[in-house]
Every structure is written in C-alpha cells, then in structure tokens.
PDB file of N, CA, C and O in Angstrom:
ATOM      1  N   UNK A   1       3.726   1.822  10.726  1.00  0.00           N
ATOM      2  CA  UNK A   1       3.264   3.695  10.600  1.00  0.00           C
ATOM      3  C   UNK A   1       2.099   3.702  10.749  1.00  0.00           C
ATOM      4  O   UNK A   1       1.462   2.970   9.991  1.00  0.00           O
ATOM      5  N   UNK A   2       1.514   4.328  11.531  1.00  0.00           N
ATOM      6  CA  UNK A   2       0.060   4.655  11.482  1.00  0.00           C
ATOM      7  C   UNK A   2      -0.187   5.553  10.732  1.00  0.00           C
ATOM      8  O   UNK A   2       0.518   6.532  10.980  1.00  0.00           O
ATOM      9  N   UNK A   3      -1.068   5.739   9.666  1.00  0.00           N
ATOM     10  CA  UNK A   3      -1.830   6.676   9.049  1.00  0.00           C
ATOM     11  C   UNK A   3      -2.290   7.729   9.989  1.00  0.00           C
ATOM     12  O   UNK A   3      -2.478   7.666  11.204  1.00  0.00           O
ATOM     13  N   UNK A   4      -2.434   8.747   9.121  1.00  0.00           N
ATOM     14  CA  UNK A   4      -2.623  10.347  10.162  1.00  0.00           C
ATOM     15  C   UNK A   4      -4.237  10.116  10.051  1.00  0.00           C
ATOM     16  O   UNK A   4      -4.519   9.319   9.156  1.00  0.00           O
ATOM     17  N   UNK A   5      -5.232  10.583  10.684  1.00  0.00           N
ATOM     18  CA  UNK A   5      -6.507  10.851  10.389  1.00  0.00           C
ATOM     19  C   UNK A   5      -6.475  12.093   9.267  1.00  0.00           C
ATOM     20  O   UNK A   5      -7.632  12.228   8.870  1.00  0.00           O
ATOM     21  N   UNK A   6      -5.752  12.874   8.727  1.00  0.00           N
ATOM     22  CA  UNK A   6      -5.614  13.821   7.839  1.00  0.00           C
ATOM     23  C   UNK A   6      -6.661  13.566   6.577  1.00  0.00           C
ATOM     24  O   UNK A   6      -7.409  14.406   6.077  1.00  0.00           O
ATOM     25  N   UNK A   7      -6.500  12.128   6.190  1.00  0.00           N
ATOM     26  CA  UNK A   7      -6.842  11.461   4.818  1.00  0.00           C
ATOM     27  C   UNK A   7      -6.246  11.955   3.504  1.00  0.00           C
ATOM     28  O   UNK A   7      -6.846  11.869   2.432  1.00  0.00           O
ATOM     29  N   UNK A   8      -4.914  12.526   3.665  1.00  0.00           N
ATOM     30  CA  UNK A   8      -4.156  13.367   2.677  1.00  0.00           C
ATOM     31  C   UNK A   8      -3.585  12.177   1.795  1.00  0.00           C
ATOM     32  O   UNK A   8      -3.412  11.024   2.190  1.00  0.00           O
ATOM     33  N   UNK A   9      -3.394  12.541   0.862  1.00  0.00           N
ATOM     34  CA  UNK A   9      -2.950  11.461  -0.243  1.00  0.00           C
ATOM     35  C   UNK A   9      -1.246  11.524  -0.182  1.00  0.00           C
ATOM     36  O   UNK A   9      -0.610  10.816  -0.963  1.00  0.00           O
ATOM     37  N   UNK A  10      -0.514  12.449   0.829  1.00  0.00           N
ATOM     38  CA  UNK A  10       1.146  12.344   1.179  1.00  0.00           C
ATOM     39  C   UNK A  10       0.828  11.421   2.275  1.00  0.00           C
ATOM     40  O   UNK A  10       1.800  10.798   2.704  1.00  0.00           O
ATOM     41  N   UNK A  11      -0.490  11.150   2.917  1.00  0.00           N
ATOM     42  CA  UNK A  11      -0.176  10.339   4.116  1.00  0.00           C
ATOM     43  C   UNK A  11      -0.449   9.082   3.401  1.00  0.00           C
ATOM     44  O   UNK A  11       0.287   8.279   3.974  1.00  0.00           O
ATOM     45  N   UNK A  12      -1.063   8.472   2.509  1.00  0.00           N
ATOM     46  CA  UNK A  12      -1.168   7.540   1.822  1.00  0.00           C
ATOM     47  C   UNK A  12       0.262   7.232   0.988  1.00  0.00           C
ATOM     48  O   UNK A  12       0.626   6.058   0.927  1.00  0.00           O
ATOM     49  N   UNK A  13       0.877   8.024   0.501  1.00  0.00           N
ATOM     50  CA  UNK A  13       1.530   7.608   0.018  1.00  0.00           C
ATOM     51  C   UNK A  13       3.097   7.542   0.964  1.00  0.00           C
ATOM     52  O   UNK A  13       3.893   6.667   0.623  1.00  0.00           O
ATOM     53  N   UNK A  14       3.437   8.373   1.994  1.00  0.00           N
ATOM     54  CA  UNK A  14       4.183   7.815   2.969  1.00  0.00           C
ATOM     55  C   UNK A  14       3.772   6.235   3.756  1.00  0.00           C
ATOM     56  O   UNK A  14       4.615   5.515   4.290  1.00  0.00           O
ATOM     57  N   UNK A  15       2.609   5.994   3.690  1.00  0.00           N
ATOM     58  CA  UNK A  15       2.281   4.745   4.445  1.00  0.00           C
ATOM     59  C   UNK A  15       2.636   3.864   3.482  1.00  0.00           C
ATOM     60  O   UNK A  15       3.427   3.061   3.978  1.00  0.00           O
ATOM     61  N   UNK A  16       2.416   3.619   2.277  1.00  0.00           N
ATOM     62  CA  UNK A  16       2.911   2.708   1.356  1.00  0.00           C
ATOM     63  C   UNK A  16       4.249   2.739   0.732  1.00  0.00           C
ATOM     64  O   UNK A  16       4.537   1.895  -0.117  1.00  0.00           O
ATOM     65  N   UNK A  17       5.226   3.804   1.155  1.00  0.00           N
ATOM     66  CA  UNK A  17       6.391   3.930   1.351  1.00  0.00           C
ATOM     67  C   UNK A  17       6.892   2.886   2.214  1.00  0.00           C
ATOM     68  O   UNK A  17       7.558   1.907   1.877  1.00  0.00           O
ATOM     69  N   UNK A  18       6.487   3.215   3.387  1.00  0.00           N
ATOM     70  CA  UNK A  18       6.956   2.139   4.756  1.00  0.00           C
ATOM     71  C   UNK A  18       6.758   0.871   4.524  1.00  0.00           C
ATOM     72  O   UNK A  18       7.542   0.009   4.921  1.00  0.00           O
ATOM     73  N   UNK A  19       5.747   0.632   3.891  1.00  0.00           N
ATOM     74  CA  UNK A  19       5.431  -0.772   3.625  1.00  0.00           C
ATOM     75  C   UNK A  19       6.411  -1.333   2.653  1.00  0.00           C
ATOM     76  O   UNK A  19       7.111  -2.256   3.071  1.00  0.00           O
ATOM     77  N   UNK A  20       6.593  -0.900   1.335  1.00  0.00           N
ATOM     78  CA  UNK A  20       7.632  -0.981   0.845  1.00  0.00           C
ATOM     79  C   UNK A  20       9.264  -1.476   1.104  1.00  0.00           C
ATOM     80  O   UNK A  20      10.064  -2.201   0.514  1.00  0.00           O
ATOM     81  N   UNK A  21       9.259  -0.514   2.530  1.00  0.00           N
ATOM     82  CA  UNK A  21      10.702  -1.129   3.483  1.00  0.00           C
ATOM     83  C   UNK A  21      10.209  -2.283   4.237  1.00  0.00           C
ATOM     84  O   UNK A  21      11.105  -3.125   4.174  1.00  0.00           O
ATOM     85  N   UNK A  22       9.292  -2.706   4.872  1.00  0.00           N
ATOM     86  CA  UNK A  22       9.154  -3.663   5.913  1.00  0.00           C
ATOM     87  C   UNK A  22       8.421  -5.313   5.356  1.00  0.00           C
ATOM     88  O   UNK A  22       8.056  -6.302   5.992  1.00  0.00           O
ATOM     89  N   UNK A  23       8.446  -4.974   3.853  1.00  0.00           N
ATOM     90  CA  UNK A  23       7.452  -6.008   3.233  1.00  0.00           C
ATOM     91  C   UNK A  23       8.845  -7.145   3.112  1.00  0.00           C
ATOM     92  O   UNK A  23       8.944  -8.230   3.686  1.00  0.00           O
ATOM     93  N   UNK A  24       9.643  -6.624   2.360  1.00  0.00           N
ATOM     94  CA  UNK A  24      10.950  -7.909   1.969  1.00  0.00           C
ATOM     95  C   UNK A  24      11.090  -8.715   3.297  1.00  0.00           C
ATOM     96  O   UNK A  24      10.956  -9.938   3.294  1.00  0.00           O
ATOM     97  N   UNK A  25      11.398  -7.921   4.577  1.00  0.00           N
ATOM     98  CA  UNK A  25      11.766  -8.730   5.943  1.00  0.00           C
ATOM     99  C   UNK A  25      10.805  -9.744   6.226  1.00  0.00           C
ATOM    100  O   UNK A  25      11.054 -10.803   6.803  1.00  0.00           O
ATOM    101  N   UNK A  26       9.484  -9.303   5.713  1.00  0.00           N
ATOM    102  CA  UNK A  26       8.287 -10.447   5.941  1.00  0.00           C
ATOM    103  C   UNK A  26       7.884 -11.582   4.898  1.00  0.00           C
ATOM    104  O   UNK A  26       6.873 -12.284   4.863  1.00  0.00           O
ATOM    105  N   UNK A  27       9.077 -11.537   3.997  1.00  0.00           N
ATOM    106  CA  UNK A  27       8.992 -12.953   2.807  1.00  0.00           C
ATOM    107  C   UNK A  27       7.898 -12.156   1.862  1.00  0.00           C
ATOM    108  O   UNK A  27       7.251 -12.891   1.117  1.00  0.00           O
ATOM    109  N   UNK A  28       7.616 -10.763   1.800  1.00  0.00           N
ATOM    110  CA  UNK A  28       6.834 -10.090   1.157  1.00  0.00           C
ATOM    111  C   UNK A  28       7.632  -9.324   0.009  1.00  0.00           C
ATOM    112  O   UNK A  28       7.315  -8.136   0.070  1.00  0.00           O
ATOM    113  N   UNK A  29       8.291  -9.491  -0.727  1.00  0.00           N
ATOM    114  CA  UNK A  29       9.538  -8.955  -1.589  1.00  0.00           C
ATOM    115  C   UNK A  29       8.815  -8.703  -2.820  1.00  0.00           C
ATOM    116  O   UNK A  29       9.040  -7.617  -3.354  1.00  0.00           O
ATOM    117  N   UNK A  30       7.695  -9.773  -3.579  1.00  0.00           N
ATOM    118  CA  UNK A  30       7.165  -9.493  -4.870  1.00  0.00           C
ATOM    119  C   UNK A  30       6.166  -8.087  -4.802  1.00  0.00           C
ATOM    120  O   UNK A  30       6.133  -7.124  -5.568  1.00  0.00           O
ATOM    121  N   UNK A  31       5.267  -8.415  -3.403  1.00  0.00           N
ATOM    122  CA  UNK A  31       4.457  -7.146  -3.517  1.00  0.00           C
ATOM    123  C   UNK A  31       5.289  -5.749  -3.032  1.00  0.00           C
ATOM    124  O   UNK A  31       4.928  -4.591  -3.240  1.00  0.00           O
ATOM    125  N   UNK A  32       6.461  -6.185  -2.352  1.00  0.00           N
ATOM    126  CA  UNK A  32       7.464  -4.860  -2.454  1.00  0.00           C
ATOM    127  C   UNK A  32       7.644  -4.230  -3.776  1.00  0.00           C
ATOM    128  O   UNK A  32       7.370  -3.110  -4.207  1.00  0.00           O
ATOM    129  N   UNK A  33       8.109  -5.134  -4.220  1.00  0.00           N
ATOM    130  CA  UNK A  33       8.473  -4.649  -5.755  1.00  0.00           C
ATOM    131  C   UNK A  33       7.220  -4.185  -6.424  1.00  0.00           C
ATOM    132  O   UNK A  33       7.299  -3.061  -6.919  1.00  0.00           O
ATOM    133  N   UNK A  34       6.261  -4.713  -6.524  1.00  0.00           N
ATOM    134  CA  UNK A  34       5.238  -4.239  -7.327  1.00  0.00           C
ATOM    135  C   UNK A  34       4.764  -2.564  -6.972  1.00  0.00           C
ATOM    136  O   UNK A  34       4.599  -1.717  -7.850  1.00  0.00           O
ATOM    137  N   UNK A  35       4.558  -2.269  -5.182  1.00  0.00           N
ATOM    138  CA  UNK A  35       4.156  -1.008  -4.731  1.00  0.00           C
ATOM    139  C   UNK A  35       5.562  -0.536  -5.276  1.00  0.00           C
ATOM    140  O   UNK A  35       5.357   0.043  -6.343  1.00  0.00           O
ATOM    141  N   UNK A  36       6.858  -0.552  -4.980  1.00  0.00           N
ATOM    142  CA  UNK A  36       7.833   0.286  -5.514  1.00  0.00           C
ATOM    143  C   UNK A  36       7.783   0.768  -7.134  1.00  0.00           C
ATOM    144  O   UNK A  36       7.970   1.895  -7.591  1.00  0.00           O
ATOM    145  N   UNK A  37       7.453  -0.524  -7.857  1.00  0.00           N
ATOM    146  CA  UNK A  37       7.407   0.046  -9.438  1.00  0.00           C
ATOM    147  C   UNK A  37       5.726   0.785  -9.568  1.00  0.00           C
ATOM    148  O   UNK A  37       5.660   1.515 -10.557  1.00  0.00           O
ATOM    149  N   UNK A  38       4.883   0.740  -9.049  1.00  0.00           N
ATOM    150  CA  UNK A  38       3.466   1.848  -9.224  1.00  0.00           C
ATOM    151  C   UNK A  38       4.462   2.814  -8.407  1.00  0.00           C
ATOM    152  O   UNK A  38       4.860   3.373  -9.429  1.00  0.00           O
ATOM    153  N   UNK A  39       5.076   3.361  -7.540  1.00  0.00           N
ATOM    154  CA  UNK A  39       5.303   4.346  -6.830  1.00  0.00           C
ATOM    155  C   UNK A  39       6.425   5.381  -7.602  1.00  0.00           C
ATOM    156  O   UNK A  39       6.383   6.611  -7.616  1.00  0.00           O
ATOM    157  N   UNK A  40       7.174   4.726  -8.071  1.00  0.00           N
ATOM    158  CA  UNK A  40       8.699   5.206  -8.780  1.00  0.00           C
ATOM    159  C   UNK A  40       9.168   4.868 -10.162  1.00  0.00           C
ATOM    160  O   UNK A  40      10.112   5.339 -10.797  1.00  0.00           O
ATOM    161  N   UNK A  41       8.327   3.976 -10.474  1.00  0.00           N
ATOM    162  CA  UNK A  41       8.650   3.589 -12.364  1.00  0.00           C
ATOM    163  C   UNK A  41       7.649   4.019 -13.029  1.00  0.00           C
ATOM    164  O   UNK A  41       8.021   4.260 -14.177  1.00  0.00           O
ATOM    165  N   UNK A  42       6.362   4.277 -12.855  1.00  0.00           N
ATOM    166  CA  UNK A  42       5.232   4.504 -13.626  1.00  0.00           C
ATOM    167  C   UNK A  42       5.169   6.023 -14.038  1.00  0.00           C
ATOM    168  O   UNK A  42       5.754   6.766 -13.251  1.00  0.00           O
ATOM    169  N   UNK A  43       4.690   6.506 -14.905  1.00  0.00           N
ATOM    170  CA  UNK A  43       4.646   7.926 -15.437  1.00  0.00           C
ATOM    171  C   UNK A  43       2.817   8.036 -15.069  1.00  0.00           C
ATOM    172  O   UNK A  43       2.045   7.626 -15.936  1.00  0.00           O
ATOM    173  N   UNK A  44       2.293   8.569 -13.840  1.00  0.00           N
ATOM    174  CA  UNK A  44       1.165   8.669 -13.662  1.00  0.00           C
ATOM    175  C   UNK A  44       0.565  10.076 -14.331  1.00  0.00           C
ATOM    176  O   UNK A  44       1.273  11.068 -14.506  1.00  0.00           O
ATOM    177  N   UNK A  45      -1.090   9.995 -14.737  1.00  0.00           N
ATOM    178  CA  UNK A  45      -1.435  11.527 -15.233  1.00  0.00           C
ATOM    179  C   UNK A  45      -1.772  12.101 -14.207  1.00  0.00           C
ATOM    180  O   UNK A  45      -1.523  13.306 -14.164  1.00  0.00           O
ATOM    181  N   UNK A  46      -2.392  11.519 -13.121  1.00  0.00           N
ATOM    182  CA  UNK A  46      -1.830  12.560 -11.798  1.00  0.00           C
ATOM    183  C   UNK A  46      -2.342  11.640 -10.617  1.00  0.00           C
ATOM    184  O   UNK A  46      -2.780  10.540 -10.951  1.00  0.00           O
ATOM    185  N   UNK A  47      -2.339  11.886  -9.610  1.00  0.00           N
ATOM    186  CA  UNK A  47      -2.396  11.626  -8.509  1.00  0.00           C
ATOM    187  C   UNK A  47      -3.129  10.179  -7.713  1.00  0.00           C
ATOM    188  O   UNK A  47      -2.681   9.194  -7.125  1.00  0.00           O
ATOM    189  N   UNK A  48      -4.578  10.728  -8.100  1.00  0.00           N
ATOM    190  CA  UNK A  48      -5.727   9.735  -8.352  1.00  0.00           C
ATOM    191  C   UNK A  48      -5.468   8.706  -8.842  1.00  0.00           C
ATOM    192  O   UNK A  48      -5.666   7.652  -8.238  1.00  0.00           O
ATOM    193  N   UNK A  49      -4.830   8.772 -10.372  1.00  0.00           N
ATOM    194  CA  UNK A  49      -4.516   7.363 -11.073  1.00  0.00           C
ATOM    195  C   UNK A  49      -3.725   6.620 -10.135  1.00  0.00           C
ATOM    196  O   UNK A  49      -4.103   5.477  -9.874  1.00  0.00           O
ATOM    197  N   UNK A  50      -2.550   7.131  -9.507  1.00  0.00           N
ATOM    198  CA  UNK A  50      -1.922   6.402  -8.940  1.00  0.00           C
ATOM    199  C   UNK A  50      -2.456   5.737  -7.708  1.00  0.00           C
ATOM    200  O   UNK A  50      -2.292   4.538  -7.484  1.00  0.00           O
ATOM    201  N   UNK A  51      -3.109   6.570  -6.907  1.00  0.00           N
ATOM    202  CA  UNK A  51      -4.008   6.188  -5.819  1.00  0.00           C
ATOM    203  C   UNK A  51      -4.848   5.066  -5.943  1.00  0.00           C
ATOM    204  O   UNK A  51      -4.945   4.254  -5.022  1.00  0.00           O
ATOM    205  N   UNK A  52      -5.788   4.888  -7.563  1.00  0.00           N
ATOM    206  CA  UNK A  52      -6.693   3.895  -7.666  1.00  0.00           C
ATOM    207  C   UNK A  52      -5.678   2.674  -7.683  1.00  0.00           C
ATOM    208  O   UNK A  52      -5.848   1.713  -6.934  1.00  0.00           O
ATOM    209  N   UNK A  53      -4.549   2.760  -8.627  1.00  0.00           N
ATOM    210  CA  UNK A  53      -3.679   1.528  -8.722  1.00  0.00           C
ATOM    211  C   UNK A  53      -3.134   1.026  -7.354  1.00  0.00           C
ATOM    212  O   UNK A  53      -3.051  -0.187  -7.161  1.00  0.00           O
ATOM    213  N   UNK A  54      -2.704   2.048  -6.257  1.00  0.00           N
ATOM    214  CA  UNK A  54      -2.639   1.719  -4.773  1.00  0.00           C
ATOM    215  C   UNK A  54      -3.066   0.761  -4.428  1.00  0.00           C
ATOM    216  O   UNK A  54      -2.503  -0.291  -4.125  1.00  0.00           O
ATOM    217  N   UNK A  55      -4.883   1.242  -4.451  1.00  0.00           N
ATOM    218  CA  UNK A  55      -5.809   0.555  -4.151  1.00  0.00           C
ATOM    219  C   UNK A  55      -5.814  -0.711  -4.365  1.00  0.00           C
ATOM    220  O   UNK A  55      -5.849  -1.540  -3.456  1.00  0.00           O
ATOM    221  N   UNK A  56      -5.762  -1.114  -6.154  1.00  0.00           N
ATOM    222  CA  UNK A  56      -6.163  -2.367  -6.523  1.00  0.00           C
ATOM    223  C   UNK A  56      -5.231  -3.309  -6.023  1.00  0.00           C
ATOM    224  O   UNK A  56      -5.644  -4.355  -5.521  1.00  0.00           O
ATOM    225  N   UNK A  57      -3.531  -2.958  -6.136  1.00  0.00           N
ATOM    226  CA  UNK A  57      -2.343  -3.758  -5.543  1.00  0.00           C
ATOM    227  C   UNK A  57      -2.582  -4.306  -3.976  1.00  0.00           C
ATOM    228  O   UNK A  57      -2.153  -5.409  -3.637  1.00  0.00           O
ATOM    229  N   UNK A  58      -3.230  -3.525  -3.154  1.00  0.00           N
ATOM    230  CA  UNK A  58      -3.429  -3.904  -1.731  1.00  0.00           C
ATOM    231  C   UNK A  58      -4.665  -4.427  -1.368  1.00  0.00           C
ATOM    232  O   UNK A  58      -4.782  -4.967  -0.269  1.00  0.00           O
ATOM    233  N   UNK A  59      -5.872  -4.319  -2.358  1.00  0.00           N
ATOM    234  CA  UNK A  59      -7.084  -4.949  -2.317  1.00  0.00           C
ATOM    235  C   UNK A  59      -6.504  -6.337  -2.282  1.00  0.00           C
ATOM    236  O   UNK A  59      -6.703  -7.106  -1.342  1.00  0.00           O
ATOM    237  N   UNK A  60      -5.619  -6.696  -3.577  1.00  0.00           N
ATOM    238  CA  UNK A  60      -5.496  -8.307  -4.299  1.00  0.00           C
ATOM    239  C   UNK A  60      -4.360  -8.677  -3.233  1.00  0.00           C
ATOM    240  O   UNK A  60      -4.160  -9.889  -3.153  1.00  0.00           O
ATOM    241  N   UNK A  61      -3.524  -7.817  -2.342  1.00  0.00           N
ATOM    242  CA  UNK A  61      -2.682  -8.637  -1.364  1.00  0.00           C
ATOM    243  C   UNK A  61      -3.522  -8.973  -0.146  1.00  0.00           C
ATOM    244  O   UNK A  61      -3.213  -9.959   0.524  1.00  0.00           O
ATOM    245  N   UNK A  62      -4.370  -8.361   0.126  1.00  0.00           N
ATOM    246  CA  UNK A  62      -5.174  -8.482   1.337  1.00  0.00           C
ATOM    247  C   UNK A  62      -6.042  -9.637   1.190  1.00  0.00           C
ATOM    248  O   UNK A  62      -6.226 -10.394   2.144  1.00  0.00           O
ATOM    249  N   UNK A  63      -6.613  -9.832   0.008  1.00  0.00           N
ATOM    250  CA  UNK A  63      -7.549 -10.702  -0.148  1.00  0.00           C
ATOM    251  C   UNK A  63      -7.116 -12.066  -0.691  1.00  0.00           C
ATOM    252  O   UNK A  63      -7.836 -13.062  -0.762  1.00  0.00           O
ATOM    253  N   UNK A  64      -5.732 -11.959  -1.094  1.00  0.00           N
ATOM    254  CA  UNK A  64      -5.320 -13.176  -1.293  1.00  0.00           C
ATOM    255  C   UNK A  64      -4.780 -14.299  -0.045  1.00  0.00           C
ATOM    256  O   UNK A  64      -4.310 -13.927   1.030  1.00  0.00           O
ATOM    257  N   UNK A  65      -4.939 -15.533  -0.401  1.00  0.00           N
ATOM    258  CA  UNK A  65      -4.927 -16.018   1.103  1.00  0.00           C
ATOM    259  C   UNK A  65      -3.615 -16.692   0.985  1.00  0.00           C
ATOM    260  O   UNK A  65      -3.311 -17.796   0.535  1.00  0.00           O
ATOM    261  N   UNK A  66      -2.829 -15.611   1.577  1.00  0.00           N
ATOM    262  CA  UNK A  66      -1.522 -15.381   1.827  1.00  0.00           C
ATOM    263  C   UNK A  66      -1.502 -15.608   3.143  1.00  0.00           C
ATOM    264  O   UNK A  66      -1.760 -14.591   3.787  1.00  0.00           O
ATOM    265  N   UNK A  67      -1.229 -16.854   3.981  1.00  0.00           N
ATOM    266  CA  UNK A  67      -1.185 -16.892   5.054  1.00  0.00           C
ATOM    267  C   UNK A  67       0.157 -16.598   5.740  1.00  0.00           C
ATOM    268  O   UNK A  67       0.145 -16.589   6.971  1.00  0.00           O
ATOM    269  N   UNK A  68       1.485 -16.319   5.005  1.00  0.00           N
ATOM    270  CA  UNK A  68       2.960 -15.649   5.597  1.00  0.00           C
ATOM    271  C   UNK A  68       2.415 -14.192   5.253  1.00  0.00           C
ATOM    272  O   UNK A  68       3.469 -13.566   5.148  1.00  0.00           O
ATOM    273  N   UNK A  69       1.397 -13.301   5.020  1.00  0.00           N
ATOM    274  CA  UNK A  69       1.398 -12.208   5.170  1.00  0.00           C
ATOM    275  C   UNK A  69       1.350 -11.736   6.790  1.00  0.00           C
ATOM    276  O   UNK A  69       0.142 -11.809   7.016  1.00  0.00           O
ATOM    277  N   UNK A  70       1.901 -11.352   7.871  1.00  0.00           N
ATOM    278  CA  UNK A  70       1.744 -11.182   8.961  1.00  0.00           C
ATOM    279  C   UNK A  70       0.482 -10.029   9.101  1.00  0.00           C
ATOM    280  O   UNK A  70       0.229  -9.075   8.366  1.00  0.00           O
ATOM    281  N   UNK A  71      -0.128 -10.450  10.198  1.00  0.00           N
ATOM    282  CA  UNK A  71      -1.289  -9.706  10.610  1.00  0.00           C
ATOM    283  C   UNK A  71      -1.237  -8.280  10.868  1.00  0.00           C
ATOM    284  O   UNK A  71      -2.281  -7.683  11.134  1.00  0.00           O
ATOM    285  N   UNK A  72      -0.111  -7.669  10.814  1.00  0.00           N
ATOM    286  CA  UNK A  72       0.158  -6.553  11.234  1.00  0.00           C
ATOM    287  C   UNK A  72       0.384  -5.858  10.388  1.00  0.00           C
ATOM    288  O   UNK A  72       0.023  -4.682  10.409  1.00  0.00           O
ATOM    289  N   UNK A  73       1.151  -6.480   9.245  1.00  0.00           N
ATOM    290  CA  UNK A  73       1.391  -5.917   7.744  1.00  0.00           C
ATOM    291  C   UNK A  73      -0.232  -6.054   6.963  1.00  0.00           C
ATOM    292  O   UNK A  73      -0.723  -5.186   6.240  1.00  0.00           O
ATOM    293  N   UNK A  74      -0.702  -7.017   7.231  1.00  0.00           N
ATOM    294  CA  UNK A  74      -2.413  -6.834   6.773  1.00  0.00           C
ATOM    295  C   UNK A  74      -3.120  -5.794   7.268  1.00  0.00           C
ATOM    296  O   UNK A  74      -3.774  -5.077   6.510  1.00  0.00           O
ATOM    297  N   UNK A  75      -3.077  -5.600   8.519  1.00  0.00           N
ATOM    298  CA  UNK A  75      -3.951  -4.703   9.077  1.00  0.00           C
ATOM    299  C   UNK A  75      -3.279  -3.224   9.039  1.00  0.00           C
ATOM    300  O   UNK A  75      -3.890  -2.277   9.533  1.00  0.00           O
ATOM    301  N   UNK A  76      -1.833  -3.032   8.359  1.00  0.00           N
ATOM    302  CA  UNK A  76      -1.502  -1.740   8.109  1.00  0.00           C
ATOM    303  C   UNK A  76      -2.061  -1.499   6.373  1.00  0.00           C
ATOM    304  O   UNK A  76      -2.398  -0.433   5.858  1.00  0.00           O
ATOM    305  N   UNK A  77      -2.024  -2.566   5.877  1.00  0.00           N
ATOM    306  CA  UNK A  77      -2.681  -2.284   4.204  1.00  0.00           C
ATOM    307  C   UNK A  77      -4.080  -2.100   4.337  1.00  0.00           C
ATOM    308  O   UNK A  77      -4.506  -1.262   3.543  1.00  0.00           O
ATOM    309  N   UNK A  78      -5.056  -2.676   5.179  1.00  0.00           N
ATOM    310  CA  UNK A  78      -6.138  -2.665   5.763  1.00  0.00           C
ATOM    311  C   UNK A  78      -6.533  -0.830   6.048  1.00  0.00           C
ATOM    312  O   UNK A  78      -7.333  -0.146   5.410  1.00  0.00           O
ATOM    313  N   UNK A  79      -5.964  -0.560   6.805  1.00  0.00           N
ATOM    314  CA  UNK A  79      -5.982   0.772   7.370  1.00  0.00           C
ATOM    315  C   UNK A  79      -5.500   1.744   5.882  1.00  0.00           C
ATOM    316  O   UNK A  79      -6.311   2.619   5.580  1.00  0.00           O
ATOM    317  N   UNK A  80      -4.613   1.652   5.245  1.00  0.00           N
ATOM    318  CA  UNK A  80      -4.323   2.369   4.107  1.00  0.00           C
ATOM    319  C   UNK A  80      -5.720   2.111   3.034  1.00  0.00           C
ATOM    320  O   UNK A  80      -6.116   3.002   2.282  1.00  0.00           O
ATOM    321  N   UNK A  81      -6.177   1.147   3.092  1.00  0.00           N
ATOM    322  CA  UNK A  81      -7.350   1.128   2.100  1.00  0.00           C
ATOM    323  C   UNK A  81      -8.665   2.147   2.825  1.00  0.00           C
ATOM    324  O   UNK A  81      -9.469   2.838   2.199  1.00  0.00           O
ATOM    325  N   UNK A  82      -8.583   2.004   4.054  1.00  0.00           N
ATOM    326  CA  UNK A  82      -9.765   2.388   4.714  1.00  0.00           C
ATOM    327  C   UNK A  82      -9.597   3.962   4.186  1.00  0.00           C
ATOM    328  O   UNK A  82     -10.540   4.575   3.684  1.00  0.00           O
ATOM    329  N   UNK A  83      -8.283   4.526   4.367  1.00  0.00           N
ATOM    330  CA  UNK A  83      -8.243   5.929   4.374  1.00  0.00           C
ATOM    331  C   UNK A  83      -8.160   6.045   2.781  1.00  0.00           C
ATOM    332  O   UNK A  83      -8.906   7.001   2.570  1.00  0.00           O
ATOM    333  N   UNK A  84      -7.775   5.703   1.782  1.00  0.00           N
ATOM    334  CA  UNK A  84      -8.215   5.352   0.462  1.00  0.00           C
ATOM    335  C   UNK A  84      -9.476   5.621   0.219  1.00  0.00           C
ATOM    336  O   UNK A  84      -9.738   6.560  -0.531  1.00  0.00           O
ATOM    337  N   UNK A  85     -10.384   4.945   0.734  1.00  0.00           N
ATOM    338  CA  UNK A  85     -11.855   4.397   0.174  1.00  0.00           C
ATOM    339  C   UNK A  85     -12.612   5.913   0.931  1.00  0.00           C
ATOM    340  O   UNK A  85     -13.681   6.351   0.506  1.00  0.00           O
ATOM    341  N   UNK A  86     -11.814   6.604   2.142  1.00  0.00           N
ATOM    342  CA  UNK A  86     -12.591   7.612   3.034  1.00  0.00           C
ATOM    343  C   UNK A  86     -12.666   8.831   1.976  1.00  0.00           C
ATOM    344  O   UNK A  86     -13.599   9.628   1.878  1.00  0.00           O
ATOM    345  N   UNK A  87     -11.261   8.801   1.061  1.00  0.00           N
ATOM    346  CA  UNK A  87     -10.770  10.082   0.773  1.00  0.00           C
ATOM    347  C   UNK A  87     -11.644  10.746  -0.321  1.00  0.00           C
ATOM    348  O   UNK A  87     -11.378  11.881  -0.718  1.00  0.00           O
TER     349      UNK A  87
END
C-alpha cells in the first residue's frame, strides 16, 4: 500500500495497519505483534505519542540486520518513516 502524499496521520495509521496484515506472511510475526500492540492495546495520551512510538519501532526494525525482511516491506517501512519525519 503506497502512502498518500497528504502526510496525514490517518495515512500513517492505514499504512501501519497494512504492515500488520502482511508482515506475518513474510516471517515477521514479532514485528506485526509489536505494531498491533502499539496500535490497538496501548492507551496513548494523544496521536503524536502513538506516531512517535511507531517511528521508534519502525526505525529499529529497518536498522536491524534482518536479512529475512523482504526489500518491499523494508521500503514500505522507510516510506512510512519519511512521511512521519516530514509531518
């Protein structure tokens, strides 16, 4: 799923939801579980707090020497990070 250029928080959330769905089939159930937990099971004070946490999780995942992370998923994560950083 390509992120729209509107840079809206809802676009970030939709892109992360997509990752939660596709990561398990790429052998990344752990990352999917962490993202799902942050999105649906933690009570955040505001949206920016959640966005900051998603940024942290995605940066750690992209930076990790994980050769099993498919390049298309790595690219999706990097795109989400760009949108977060530009917003």
